[in-house]
C-alpha positions, 0 to 999 in steps of 0.5 A, spaced: 522 723 860 521 727 867 516 725 872 514 731 876 510 730 883 506 736 885 499 740 883 499 740 876 494 746 876 499 751 879 502 754 873 508 756 877 509 748 878 509 747 871 514 753 870 519 750 875 518 743 871 520 746 865 513 746 861 516 751 856 520 746 853 516 740 854 514 736 848 509 732 851 504 732 858 500 726 860 495 727 866 493 721 870 490 723 876 483 720 878 480 727 878 477 729 871 477 736 873 485 736 875 486 732 869 482 737 864 485 743 867 492 741 867 491 739 859 488 746 858 495 749 861 499 745 857 496 747 851 496 754 853 504 753 854 504 750 846 505 743 849 504 739 842 502 732 845 497 732 851 494 725 853 490 724 859 486 719 862 478 720 863 475 717 869 468 719 867 466 718 860 461 723 860 467 728 861 470 726 854 467 731 850 471 737 854 478 733 853 477 733 846 474 740 845 481 742 848 485 738 843 487 732 848 488 725 846 484 721 851 484 714 854 477 713 857 475 709 864 482 706 865 478 701 871 474 699 865 480 698 861 484 694 866 478 690 868 476 688 861 484 686 859 484 682 866 478 678 864 480 677 857 487 674 860 483 670 865 479 667 859 485 666 854 491 664 858 495 664 852 493 671 850 498 676 850 497 683 848 502 686 844 500 693 843 493 697 843 493 702 837 487 707 835 482 703 833 485 696 834 489 691 838 495 687 836 496 681 840 499 674 840 495 667 841 498 660 842 495 655 838 494 649 842 495 641 841 489 638 839 485 644 837 480 643 831 484 647 826 491 644 828 494 642 821 489 646 817 491 651 812 490 659 814 485 659 808 480 654 812 480 658 818 474 663 819 477 670 819 472 676 820 475 683 822 482 680 824 488 679 820 494 674 822 501 678 821 506 673 823 507 666 826 513 664 830 514 657 830 516 653 836 523 653 834 523 660 833 522 660 825 518 667 823 513 666 818 509 672 814 503 668 813 499 666 807 493 662 806 497 656 805 501 656 811 499 650 816 497 652 823 502 647 828 501 646 835 505 651 839 505 656 833 505 663 836 500 667 832 500 675 832 494 678 830 491 685 829 483 686 830 479 692 830 477 694 837 470 693 836 471 686 834 476 684 839 471 680 843 468 676 837 476 675 834 477 672 841 471 667 840 473 665 833 480 664 835 478 660 841 473 656 837 479 654 832 485 654 836 484 652 843 483 645 845 476 643 847 475 642 854 473 635 856 
């Protein structure tokens, strides 16, 4: 991977950087006009994978029209993630994929569903992918697996159901505060 510092809207800077050999381009400035122009130039050079942040949601359609993969409002994404982590200290996001999120959630000793089978949990718009036990044992979960304190549960949820998923998991697998 090569990172270049310079005016990415200047085609001579892109030429010097070897844009004609690039497989990907990622635009990350705080200026949507600069990002869009950079992406448009990359597309003109036949760069196949062009990605950009979009700082103002109303500009998203312009990027999509050019054929750019986008991540909207990075500040909002960071703020949301920080809020989730502050509210869920046992949460660790592993990956964000189009349409969903994969994260780990640790079951706390004294939580309502400790020593219950997975089939007894309220599950809505998420699935358990794996459970890593305290001793390191890895389990591909089925309905009859019992949740133990300290289990690190890998979960996949749809992006639009992330908040609801965390609420459900917090109610069931987090110890109630006194």
